N, C-alpha and C positions, 0 to 999 in steps of 0.2 A: 520661097517655101515658108510655111508657118513653123513647121517642125523639121529640123534637119539633124539627124543623128549621124555622127562621123566616127567610124571605127571605135565604137564604144566597148570597153572592157571592164568587167567587174568579176574578180575571182575571190573565193572565200578559202581561207586556210583551214585545213582540218588537221587536228593534232594527230601526228603519226601516219598521215595519209596524204594522198595527192590533193592538190587544190581543186575545189569545185569551180568549174568554169561556168558560172551562172549566166553571164553575158560575155560572149567571146567574139570580138571584132565585128560588132553589128553596125551596119550602116542602113539608114532608113529615112525617107522623107515623106511628109504629108503636107499637101497644099491646102490653102484656105478653101473651104467648101467641099473638101474631100473626106470621105469616110473609108478608113482602112481597117479591115478585120485581121486580127492576129490570133492564130490558133496555136495550140501546143499542149502536151500532156502536163500533168502536175510535175513540178521539178524541172521544167524545161527552161526556166529563166524569165517567164512573162512578168511575174510580180516584181522581180528585181529590176527589170527594164522599166516598168512603170514608176518605181521608186526613184530611179535615176532621172527620169523625165520630170518627175514632180519635185526634184531637189530635196528629197528626203534623205538621200545618201549621195556621196560623191563617187565618181568612177575611178578606177585605177588609172585609166588613160582614155583618150578620146574626148569628144565634145558633144554636148547637147545644145543645139542652137535653136532658140525659140524667138521668133520675130526678130531675127538678126542678132540676138544677144546670147552669148554662151552662159548658161545657168549652171554649169557643172560644179562651180566652186563658190557659190554664194555664201555670205555670212548667214548665221541663223536668222537674223532679223530680215535680211534681204529675201531669204528663202520663204519665210513666213508671209511676207508681203506678196511675193510672186504667187504663192499658192492661193492667197486670198483674192487677188485681183486679176491675174493673168492666165490662170488655168482653172478649169472646172473638173469636178469628179462626179461620176455616176457609178455607184458601187452596188454590189449584190446585197450587202447589208446597208440599210438606208441611213443609219446614224441620225435619227430624228428624236425630238423631245416629245414623248407621247402625250403629255398634257397640253401641248400647244396646238393651235390650229394649223391647217395646211398653209395658210398665207404667212403665219408667223415663222414656221419652219423654213418656208421658201425664202424668207427675207433675212435669215440669220447672217449670211455673208455680207449683205448690204449694210445691216446694222453694225457688223464688225468693221466696216470701212468708216464708220462715224456718221452714217445717215440716220436721221430720226425715224422712229418706227412708222409714223404716219406717212412720211415721204417714201420709205421703203415699200410700204403696202401699195401706195399709188403707182410706184414703178413696177411692182410685181403683178398687179391686177391684169394688164393686157396679156402678159405671158401665161398666167394661169387660165385665162379665157381661151387663149390659143391652144392650150393643152387640154381643154375640155373640163376644167376644174372650177369654172366660175361659180357653180351652184354648190360646190363642196369647199370653197375657200375658207369659210369660217368654222368648218367642222374640225374637231380634234383628229389628228392623224391616226389615233388608235381606233377610230371608227371607219377608216377608209379601207378599201380593198387593197390587195397587194399591188395590183396594176395602178391604182390611183396613187399609192405611196411612191411608186417608182416615178410617176409623172411629177409629183412634188419634188422628188430628188433631182429630176432633170431641170425643173424650174430653178431650184437652188443653185445647181451647177452653172446655169446660164445667167444667173442674176447679175453678175458683174460684167457681163458681155466679154467673156474671155475669148481670146483668139484660138485657144486650144482646149479641147475637151477630151479627157481620159475616161474611158468606160471600162470597168473591171467586172466582167460577168454580170452585166445589168439585167439579164433575163433569167438568172439562176433560180429565182424564187417564183417564176411565172410559168403558167401552163403554155402550151405551144401557141395558142391563138394570141394570148396577151403578150407573149414574148415577141411574136412577129409584129404586133401593133407598136410595141416600144421601139423595136429596131427600125421600122418604117418611119416612125415619128422622129427618131434621131437623124435619119437620113434627110428628111424634109427640113428639119430645123437647121442642120449644118449647111444646107443649101441657102435657106432664107437668110441666115445670119452670117454667112461666109466664114464659118467656123471649121477648123480642122479637127477631125475626130479620129482617135486611135482606140479601137474597140478590142479588148482582150476577151476571148470567149471560147466556150466549148460548143456553143449553139450552132448547129449546121445551117440554120436559117440565115445567119449573119452574112454568109458569102453571097446570098441572093440579093441582099440590099446594099452591100458594100461596093465601092468603086474598085477596090482591090482586096484580095485575100492573100495573106502570107502565113507562114508557119515558123515557129521557133522550136528547135529541138537541140537539147544539150548546149544551150546558149548561143546557137547559130541560126541565122535565118535560112530557111529552105523553102522550096516550092510547096505550096499548099495543094494537096491532091485529095479532094473529097471522095469518100467511098461511093456516094451516089447523090444525085441532086435531090434536095429536100422537097417534100410535098408541102406547099405553102397554103395556109388557110385562106379562104375567101373573106375579104373584109367588106363590110357594108359601108356605103357612102355615109359620111358624117355631115 
């Protein structure tokens, strides 16, 4: 398994009240090349779970095994390197530099690893082409559509060839059609690159493209029961 979460616990103390059980004895595995969708209402613990997997915070107990290594208690320096090289993030908010081009933004992680800008651009060009952004690569991201910006964000997340991709509401700013295109693209890319993907979402379309769909409620994993199967848009061949 690329990601193996074992009996993970994270509680928050509330002055004068009962502890908030944000993540409560969660066990979950995601294999290479697999896309798992995780649903849950606000306050269910999804964000806390992602932060634990990203080594932004440490659990109270349990383990987060990524590529055979427990990343639950890394030093700050080790955690920063882990987030830079071993895990990718696709977020609802794109966190881009508006004045830079699409390829410059997509290359930021590579440049952060010490690669020269020209080399980073050379490495990113095939991926941007694969994402349908070859003609937009030199355009400033402020001129791109929301769907194009999300594709730049995907390119940036995959730039260091991470084995694990964490996607937090990646379709939140997209309409139904563009949202489904991004979900389908994530599925294709995780297959092609043998990347494990954990997708946290409210989007009912995600269950249709995911290999598995789970739900988190009050910090615990439960069975995902959709209200109704989503109506998927018809995509034109590219």
